[in-house]
MMTF fields as JSON, N, C-alpha, C and O atoms, coordinates in Angstrom:
{
  "mmtfVersion": "1.0.0",
  "mmtfProducer": "UNKNOWN",
  "numBonds": 483,
  "numAtoms": 484,
  "numGroups": 121,
  "numChains": 1,
  "numModels": 1,
  "chainsPerModel": [1],
  "groupsPerChain": [121],
  "chainIdList": ["A"],
  "bondAtomList": [4, 2, 8, 6, 12, 10, 16, 14, 20, 18, 24, 22, 28, 26, 32, 30, 36, 34, 40, 38, 44, 42, 48, 46, 52, 50, 56, 54, 60, 58, 64, 62, 68, 66, 72, 70, 76, 74, 80, 78, 84, 82, 88, 86, 92, 90, 96, 94, 100, 98, 104, 102, 108, 106, 112, 110, 116, 114, 120, 118, 124, 122, 128, 126, 132, 130, 136, 134, 140, 138, 144, 142, 148, 146, 152, 150, 156, 154, 160, 158, 164, 162, 168, 166, 172, 170, 176, 174, 180, 178, 184, 182, 188, 186, 192, 190, 196, 194, 200, 198, 204, 202, 208, 206, 212, 210, 216, 214, 220, 218, 224, 222, 228, 226, 232, 230, 236, 234, 240, 238, 244, 242, 248, 246, 252, 250, 256, 254, 260, 258, 264, 262, 268, 266, 272, 270, 276, 274, 280, 278, 284, 282, 288, 286, 292, 290, 296, 294, 300, 298, 304, 302, 308, 306, 312, 310, 316, 314, 320, 318, 324, 322, 328, 326, 332, 330, 336, 334, 340, 338, 344, 342, 348, 346, 352, 350, 356, 354, 360, 358, 364, 362, 368, 366, 372, 370, 376, 374, 380, 378, 384, 382, 388, 386, 392, 390, 396, 394, 400, 398, 404, 402, 408, 406, 412, 410, 416, 414, 420, 418, 424, 422, 428, 426, 432, 430, 436, 434, 440, 438, 444, 442, 448, 446, 452, 450, 456, 454, 460, 458, 464, 462, 468, 466, 472, 470, 476, 474, 480, 478],
  "bondOrderList": [1, 1, 1, 1, 1, 1, 1, 1, 1, 1, 1, 1, 1, 1, 1, 1, 1, 1, 1, 1, 1, 1, 1, 1, 1, 1, 1, 1, 1, 1, 1, 1, 1, 1, 1, 1, 1, 1, 1, 1, 1, 1, 1, 1, 1, 1, 1, 1, 1, 1, 1, 1, 1, 1, 1, 1, 1, 1, 1, 1, 1, 1, 1, 1, 1, 1, 1, 1, 1, 1, 1, 1, 1, 1, 1, 1, 1, 1, 1, 1, 1, 1, 1, 1, 1, 1, 1, 1, 1, 1, 1, 1, 1, 1, 1, 1, 1, 1, 1, 1, 1, 1, 1, 1, 1, 1, 1, 1, 1, 1, 1, 1, 1, 1, 1, 1, 1, 1, 1, 1],
  "groupList": [{"groupName": "UNK", "atomNameList": ["N", "CA", "C", "O"], "elementList": ["N", "C", "C", "O"], "formalChargeList": [0, 0, 0, 0], "bondAtomList": [1, 0, 2, 1, 3, 2], "bondOrderList": [1, 1, 2], "singleLetterCode": "X", "chemCompType": "L-PEPTIDE LINKING"}],
  "groupTypeList": [0, 0, 0, 0, 0, 0, 0, 0, 0, 0, 0, 0, 0, 0, 0, 0, 0, 0, 0, 0, 0, 0, 0, 0, 0, 0, 0, 0, 0, 0, 0, 0, 0, 0, 0, 0, 0, 0, 0, 0, 0, 0, 0, 0, 0, 0, 0, 0, 0, 0, 0, 0, 0, 0, 0, 0, 0, 0, 0, 0, 0, 0, 0, 0, 0, 0, 0, 0, 0, 0, 0, 0, 0, 0, 0, 0, 0, 0, 0, 0, 0, 0, 0, 0, 0, 0, 0, 0, 0, 0, 0, 0, 0, 0, 0, 0, 0, 0, 0, 0, 0, 0, 0, 0, 0, 0, 0, 0, 0, 0, 0, 0, 0, 0, 0, 0, 0, 0, 0, 0, 0],
  "groupIdList": [1, 2, 3, 4, 5, 6, 7, 8, 9, 10, 11, 12, 13, 14, 15, 16, 17, 18, 19, 20, 21, 22, 23, 24, 25, 26, 27, 28, 29, 30, 31, 32, 33, 34, 35, 36, 37, 38, 39, 40, 41, 42, 43, 44, 45, 46, 47, 48, 49, 50, 51, 52, 53, 54, 55, 56, 57, 58, 59, 60, 61, 62, 63, 64, 65, 66, 67, 68, 69, 70, 71, 72, 73, 74, 75, 76, 77, 78, 79, 80, 81, 82, 83, 84, 85, 86, 87, 88, 89, 90, 91, 92, 93, 94, 95, 96, 97, 98, 99, 100, 101, 102, 103, 104, 105, 106, 107, 108, 109, 110, 111, 112, 113, 114, 115, 116, 117, 118, 119, 120, 121],
  "secStructList": [7, 2, 2, 2, 2, 2, 2, 2, 2, 2, 2, 2, 2, 2, 2, 2, 6, 6, 7, 7, 7, 5, 7, 1, 1, 7, 6, 6, 6, 7, 7, 7, 1, 1, 3, 3, 3, 3, 7, 6, 6, 6, 7, 5, 3, 3, 3, 2, 2, 2, 2, 2, 6, 6, 6, 6, 6, 1, 3, 3, 7, 7, 4, 4, 4, 6, 1, 1, 7, 7, 7, 7, 7, 2, 2, 2, 2, 2, 2, 2, 2, 2, 2, 2, 2, 2, 2, 0, 0, 0, 0, 0, 0, 4, 4, 4, 6, 7, 7, 7, 7, 2, 2, 2, 2, 2, 2, 2, 2, 2, 2, 2, 2, 2, 2, 2, 2, 2, 1, 7, 7],
  "xCoordList": [100.611, 100.028, 101.069, 101.697, 101.254, 102.478, 102.269, 103.296, 101.16, 101.161, 101.799, 102.534, 101.598, 102.157, 103.713, 104.504, 104.066, 105.517, 106.158, 107.319, 105.478, 105.899, 106.093, 107.096, 105.241, 105.349, 106.591, 107.34, 106.734, 107.917, 109.243, 110.269, 109.194, 110.327, 110.755, 111.931, 109.671, 110.092, 110.477, 111.283, 110.034, 110.463, 112.038, 112.881, 112.337, 113.74, 114.706, 115.853, 114.08, 114.868, 115.102, 116.189, 114.157, 114.384, 115.366, 116.12, 115.36, 116.437, 117.792, 118.744, 117.938, 119.233, 119.787, 120.982, 118.875, 119.357, 119.583, 119.923, 119.372, 119.642, 118.422, 118.554, 117.346, 116.1, 115.063, 113.879, 115.486, 114.546, 113.667, 113.999, 112.467, 111.449, 111.689, 112.038, 111.479, 111.594, 110.198, 109.47, 109.818, 108.479, 108.556, 107.599, 109.664, 109.933, 109.215, 108.833, 109.003, 108.366, 107.933, 108.346, 107.045, 106.428, 107.516, 108.306, 107.451, 108.427, 108.155, 109.071, 106.948, 106.588, 106.821, 107.299, 106.442, 106.434, 107.529, 107.943, 107.935, 108.864, 108.055, 108.682, 106.702, 105.893, 105.971, 106.251, 105.767, 105.872, 104.386, 104.24, 103.375, 102.032, 101.236, 101.565, 100.18, 99.214, 99.897, 99.505, 100.844, 101.362, 100.449, 100.232, 99.904, 98.972, 99.285, 98.631, 100.303, 100.61, 102.083, 102.901, 102.443, 103.85, 103.993, 103.137, 104.974, 105.163, 105.715, 106.725, 105.192, 105.732, 107.002, 107.825, 107.193, 108.36, 109.605, 110.683, 109.495, 110.611, 110.526, 111.549, 109.476, 109.512, 109.477, 109.89, 108.955, 108.974, 107.489, 106.561, 107.352, 105.881, 105.459, 106.266, 104.174, 103.503, 102.341, 101.633, 102.126, 101.037, 99.668, 99.651, 98.623, 97.238, 97.064, 96.674, 97.331, 96.978, 97.781, 97.209, 99.172, 99.851, 99.531, 99.523, 99.281, 99.072, 97.64, 97.425, 96.66, 95.271, 95.1, 94.424, 95.692, 95.497, 96.134, 95.772, 97.023, 97.622, 97.289, 97.98, 96.266, 95.926, 95.797, 96.169, 95.298, 95.23, 96.453, 96.517, 97.593, 98.91, 99.772, 100.799, 99.28, 100.113, 99.626, 98.477, 100.536, 100.113, 99.775, 100.407, 98.759, 98.397, 99.504, 100.172, 99.776, 100.698, 99.973, 99.348, 100.15, 99.409, 100.023, 101.243, 99.149, 99.589, 100.372, 101.048, 100.38, 101.082, 102.548, 103.365, 102.916, 104.37, 104.951, 106.164, 104.26, 104.657, 105.15, 105.952, 104.703, 104.942, 105.106, 105.348, 104.982, 105.078, 103.906, 103.931, 102.848, 101.565, 102.014, 102.573, 101.801, 102.294, 101.433, 101.925, 100.108, 99.121, 98.471, 98.31, 98.063, 97.309, 96.017, 95.857, 95.02, 93.764, 94.049, 95.023, 93.134, 93.383, 93.721, 94.684, 92.916, 93.15, 94.501, 95.072, 95.006, 96.318, 97.393, 98.366, 97.216, 98.25, 98.21, 99.292, 97.188, 97.175, 97.867, 98.659, 97.576, 98.162, 99.753, 100.594, 100.018, 101.51, 102.206, 103.363, 101.511, 102.099, 102.171, 103.092, 101.149, 101.128, 102.351, 103.062, 102.546, 103.653, 104.986, 105.813, 105.231, 106.528, 106.726, 107.821, 105.633, 105.723, 106.096, 106.888, 105.484, 105.699, 107.279, 107.886, 107.83, 109.226, 110.194, 111.276, 109.848, 110.586, 110.683, 111.736, 109.499, 109.493, 110.344, 111.16, 110.14, 110.823, 112.299, 113.066, 112.725, 114.12, 114.949, 116.138, 114.286, 115.11, 114.9, 115.859, 113.685, 113.401, 113.56, 114.368, 112.758, 112.753, 114.105, 114.34, 115.061, 116.318, 117.051, 117.935, 116.707, 117.355, 116.509, 116.758, 115.437, 114.494, 113.75, 113.399, 113.516, 112.831, 111.473, 111.266, 110.526, 109.189, 109.076, 110.017, 107.901, 107.592, 107.536, 106.934, 108.074, 108.052, 106.622, 105.81, 106.359, 104.989, 104.525, 103.348, 105.414, 105.157, 104.564, 103.604, 105.121, 104.631, 103.357, 102.492, 103.176, 101.907, 100.717, 99.636, 100.989, 99.995, 99.713, 98.563, 100.759, 100.511, 99.625, 98.689, 99.985, 99.129, 97.778, 96.878, 97.45, 96.163, 95.418, 94.267, 96.035, 95.43, 95.233, 94.26, 96.11, 95.888, 94.769, 94.021, 94.609, 93.509, 92.169, 91.23, 92.059, 90.802, 90.559, 89.477, 91.689, 91.529, 91.03, 90.123, 91.662, 91.219, 89.714, 88.958, 89.334, 87.889, 86.997, 85.926, 87.339, 86.476, 86.604, 85.618, 87.744, 87.909, 87.209, 86.995, 86.875, 86.228, 84.749, 84.0, 84.31, 82.914, 82.167, 82.641, 81.022, 80.061, 79.169, 78.328],
  "yCoordList": [125.269, 124.221, 123.135, 122.727, 122.663, 121.754, 120.436, 119.92, 119.823, 118.565, 118.749, 117.853, 119.812, 120.095, 120.281, 119.867, 120.84, 120.987, 119.625, 119.441, 118.649, 117.381, 116.62, 115.917, 116.707, 116.09, 116.63, 115.873, 118.0, 118.587, 118.129, 117.912, 118.002, 117.532, 116.133, 115.823, 115.263, 113.89, 113.923, 113.068, 114.78, 114.85, 115.329, 114.755, 116.286, 116.605, 115.479, 115.339, 114.643, 113.567, 112.527, 111.951, 112.252, 111.426, 111.929, 111.174, 113.241, 113.926, 113.785, 113.45, 114.019, 113.944, 112.471, 112.213, 111.622, 110.201, 109.55, 108.373, 110.395, 110.074, 109.463, 108.867, 109.598, 108.984, 109.941, 109.61, 111.293, 112.403, 112.023, 111.218, 112.662, 112.436, 113.642, 114.773, 113.278, 114.342, 114.76, 114.06, 115.894, 116.479, 117.678, 118.448, 117.858, 119.065, 119.056, 120.115, 117.793, 117.736, 116.32, 115.397, 116.185, 114.933, 113.911, 114.181, 112.798, 111.731, 111.253, 110.798, 111.34, 110.9, 111.915, 111.573, 113.218, 114.163, 115.275, 115.956, 115.42, 116.549, 117.834, 118.876, 117.829, 119.03, 119.467, 118.603, 120.636, 121.12, 121.553, 122.056, 121.302, 121.733, 120.446, 119.343, 120.66, 119.65, 118.318, 117.201, 118.489, 117.348, 116.864, 117.573, 115.723, 115.236, 113.758, 113.278, 113.149, 111.827, 111.636, 112.473, 110.672, 110.13, 108.751, 107.962, 108.364, 106.931, 106.245, 106.74, 105.209, 104.462, 103.77, 103.462, 103.498, 102.881, 103.706, 103.255, 104.904, 105.855, 107.069, 107.735, 107.387, 108.582, 109.854, 110.912, 109.755, 110.938, 111.408, 110.603, 112.663, 113.201, 112.785, 112.544, 112.697, 112.37, 113.337, 113.564, 113.919, 114.743, 113.995, 112.788, 114.708, 114.217, 113.33, 112.173, 113.808, 113.125, 111.783, 110.72, 111.899, 110.566, 109.663, 108.441, 110.198, 109.209, 108.724, 107.745, 109.285, 108.773, 107.356, 106.727, 106.719, 105.302, 104.424, 103.254, 104.937, 104.242, 104.772, 104.464, 105.554, 106.359, 105.31, 105.625, 104.166, 103.158, 102.756, 102.387, 102.784, 102.315, 103.464, 103.271, 104.73, 105.904, 106.495, 106.28, 107.311, 107.796, 109.259, 109.918, 109.76, 111.174, 112.129, 111.809, 113.193, 114.111, 115.465, 116.25, 115.594, 116.77, 118.037, 118.172, 118.963, 120.221, 121.091, 121.976, 120.969, 121.81, 121.453, 122.193, 120.294, 119.932, 120.521, 120.391, 121.13, 121.631, 123.163, 123.61, 123.8, 125.186, 125.874, 125.195, 127.193, 127.939, 127.83, 128.293, 127.21, 127.04, 126.33, 125.236, 126.884, 126.436, 125.279, 124.342, 125.448, 124.52, 123.707, 124.14, 122.53, 121.627, 121.407, 121.697, 120.877, 120.455, 119.106, 118.387, 118.861, 117.603, 116.445, 115.724, 116.256, 114.999, 115.087, 114.055, 116.317, 116.468, 116.086, 115.414, 116.512, 116.077, 114.586, 114.002, 113.95, 112.408, 111.827, 110.894, 112.383, 111.855, 112.16, 111.348, 113.187, 113.483, 112.581, 112.209, 112.236, 111.224, 109.807, 109.025, 109.551, 108.232, 108.18, 107.177, 109.196, 109.291, 109.195, 108.382, 109.986, 109.968, 108.602, 108.041, 108.113, 106.899, 105.703, 104.846, 105.665, 104.648, 104.585, 103.522, 105.841, 105.872, 105.692, 105.133, 106.127, 105.82, 104.336, 103.742, 103.804, 102.253, 101.528, 100.662, 101.888, 101.115, 101.363, 100.424, 102.55, 102.847, 102.829, 102.511, 103.183, 103.439, 102.255, 101.716, 101.914, 100.927, 99.469, 98.696, 99.158, 97.787, 97.159, 95.992, 97.963, 97.275, 96.858, 96.003, 97.414, 97.119, 96.261, 96.1, 95.681, 94.883, 95.533, 94.894, 96.835, 97.595, 98.0, 98.365, 97.948, 98.378, 99.93, 100.607, 100.438, 101.802, 102.066, 101.239, 103.085, 103.296, 103.465, 104.175, 102.808, 102.869, 104.308, 104.613, 105.18, 106.538, 107.229, 107.99, 106.973, 107.516, 107.015, 107.768, 105.746, 105.144, 105.67, 105.905, 105.846, 106.434, 107.863, 108.303, 108.605, 110.092, 110.102, 110.89, 109.156, 109.178, 108.801, 109.448, 107.852, 107.524, 108.646, 108.903, 109.308, 110.571, 111.652, 112.4, 111.772, 112.806, 112.409, 113.281, 111.112, 110.608, 110.912, 111.361, 110.703, 111.09, 112.597, 113.051, 113.362, 114.876, 115.267, 116.082, 114.65, 114.899, 114.547, 115.311, 113.479, 113.124, 114.027, 114.314, 114.519, 115.598, 116.913, 117.647, 117.261, 118.587, 118.64, 119.7, 117.371, 117.404, 117.782, 117.23, 118.779, 119.083, 117.862, 117.116, 117.714, 116.624, 116.977, 116.172],
  "zCoordList": [111.413, 112.077, 112.226, 111.249, 113.455, 113.655, 112.93, 112.489, 112.737, 111.887, 110.563, 110.148, 109.857, 108.612, 108.807, 107.96, 109.814, 110.046, 110.345, 109.98, 110.989, 111.127, 109.865, 109.739, 108.962, 107.761, 106.921, 106.303, 106.958, 106.329, 107.08, 106.436, 108.332, 109.02, 108.639, 108.448, 108.535, 107.991, 106.613, 106.246, 105.759, 104.408, 104.472, 103.781, 105.242, 105.461, 105.965, 105.54, 106.976, 107.456, 106.35, 106.313, 105.454, 104.329, 103.367, 102.753, 103.228, 102.288, 102.915, 102.21, 104.2, 104.909, 104.829, 104.686, 104.928, 104.951, 103.565, 103.439, 102.544, 101.138, 100.437, 99.368, 100.984, 100.373, 100.109, 100.173, 99.77, 99.437, 98.324, 97.454, 98.381, 97.395, 96.306, 96.642, 95.103, 93.991, 93.678, 92.974, 94.192, 93.981, 93.018, 92.941, 92.284, 91.536, 90.213, 89.715, 89.578, 88.3, 88.112, 88.814, 87.088, 86.751, 86.203, 85.298, 86.822, 86.404, 85.013, 84.328, 84.58, 83.253, 82.095, 81.013, 82.406, 81.403, 81.651, 80.713, 82.806, 83.068, 83.36, 83.549, 83.409, 83.612, 85.074, 85.905, 85.442, 86.75, 87.327, 88.441, 86.471, 86.839, 87.164, 86.727, 87.953, 88.193, 88.834, 88.497, 89.689, 90.393, 91.44, 92.423, 91.306, 92.36, 92.977, 93.902, 92.378, 92.713, 93.114, 92.731, 93.801, 94.043, 93.737, 94.137, 93.073, 92.666, 93.915, 94.415, 94.452, 95.61, 95.236, 96.098, 93.857, 93.551, 93.416, 93.802, 92.877, 92.737, 93.663, 93.827, 94.235, 95.121, 94.304, 94.779, 92.995, 92.259, 91.978, 91.894, 91.853, 91.521, 90.203, 89.305, 90.069, 88.775, 88.661, 89.642, 87.472, 87.25, 86.95, 86.709, 86.976, 86.835, 85.621, 85.78, 84.42, 83.126, 82.972, 82.729, 83.131, 82.949, 84.193, 84.043, 85.357, 86.462, 86.55, 87.264, 85.921, 85.98, 85.785, 86.598, 84.692, 84.527, 85.65, 85.771, 86.426, 87.53, 88.862, 89.833, 88.965, 90.221, 91.453, 92.584, 91.182, 92.367, 92.89, 94.063, 92.054, 92.524, 93.036, 93.686, 92.696, 93.157, 94.397, 94.781, 95.115, 96.437, 96.174, 95.348, 96.897, 96.758, 97.152, 98.136, 96.558, 96.862, 97.441, 96.728, 98.753, 99.431, 98.838, 98.747, 98.438, 97.824, 98.742, 98.217, 100.041, 100.917, 100.909, 101.457, 100.277, 100.203, 98.928, 98.764, 98.039, 96.803, 96.884, 96.065, 97.751, 97.763, 99.124, 100.122, 99.186, 100.377, 101.264, 102.404, 100.755, 101.525, 102.865, 102.789, 104.005, 105.222, 105.844, 106.473, 105.602, 106.219, 105.251, 104.11, 105.595, 104.763, 105.398, 106.584, 104.636, 105.164, 106.014, 105.789, 106.964, 107.668, 106.839, 107.098, 105.818, 104.976, 104.197, 103.846, 103.929, 103.294, 104.314, 103.973, 105.551, 106.717, 106.808, 106.869, 106.824, 106.814, 105.635, 105.77, 104.421, 103.22, 103.346, 102.96, 103.821, 104.038, 105.015, 104.822, 106.046, 107.089, 106.463, 106.697, 105.666, 105.037, 104.056, 103.989, 103.37, 102.343, 102.987, 102.572, 103.978, 104.664, 105.474, 105.494, 106.121, 106.731, 105.856, 106.25, 104.616, 103.747, 103.27, 103.142, 103.035, 102.594, 103.773, 103.591, 104.909, 106.111, 106.364, 106.595, 106.298, 106.592, 105.505, 105.82, 104.296, 103.188, 103.164, 102.953, 103.366, 103.138, 104.39, 104.371, 105.502, 106.713, 107.75, 108.302, 107.959, 109.014, 108.553, 109.069, 107.579, 107.16, 106.78, 107.092, 106.064, 105.829, 107.178, 107.148, 108.239, 109.542, 110.429, 111.624, 109.763, 110.472, 111.614, 112.606, 111.444, 112.585, 112.159, 111.002, 113.067, 112.704, 112.851, 113.265, 112.498, 112.674, 114.188, 114.874, 114.754, 116.156, 116.645, 116.052, 117.71, 118.407, 118.651, 118.455, 119.068, 119.32, 118.082, 118.201, 116.918, 115.692, 115.309, 114.859, 115.462, 115.266, 116.015, 115.476, 117.337, 118.245, 117.844, 117.877, 117.46, 117.041, 115.758, 115.627, 114.798, 113.542, 113.913, 113.377, 114.753, 115.194, 115.795, 115.44, 116.681, 117.285, 116.321, 116.417, 115.391, 114.322, 113.396, 112.953, 113.071, 112.296, 113.022, 112.364, 114.23, 114.992, 114.785, 114.412, 115.067, 114.984, 113.539, 113.367, 112.557, 111.11, 110.94, 110.34, 111.434, 111.248, 111.909, 111.374, 113.054, 113.705, 112.99, 112.922, 112.455, 111.812, 110.372, 109.784, 109.869, 108.503, 108.574, 109.381, 107.676, 107.65, 107.119, 106.262, 107.657, 107.303, 106.141, 105.741]
}
């Protein structure tokens, strides 16, 4: 599914620009299991138990970014775009006084509508 590929492409862009996220292990414990959060401060993964007290400050980590699973659920796609968008804005655009490109914002809005329609009620 191309939206998942877009998220992966943005992850690769961040990596190539020197701002790659470390999703390989938990920043708090070093564990490689049950990774469900990303720290917005460090860009590192956090597993469920140590992240639970801070879950409101952490970003969700879409499972499709952790392995060979090619597709994500619509909600995972949006979480992935939020994740990459946050770090692209913080590390790439804002230091140069640039806003998020309008085309990406429109694409995310259209994907959000698609996700809402794709969710079972």
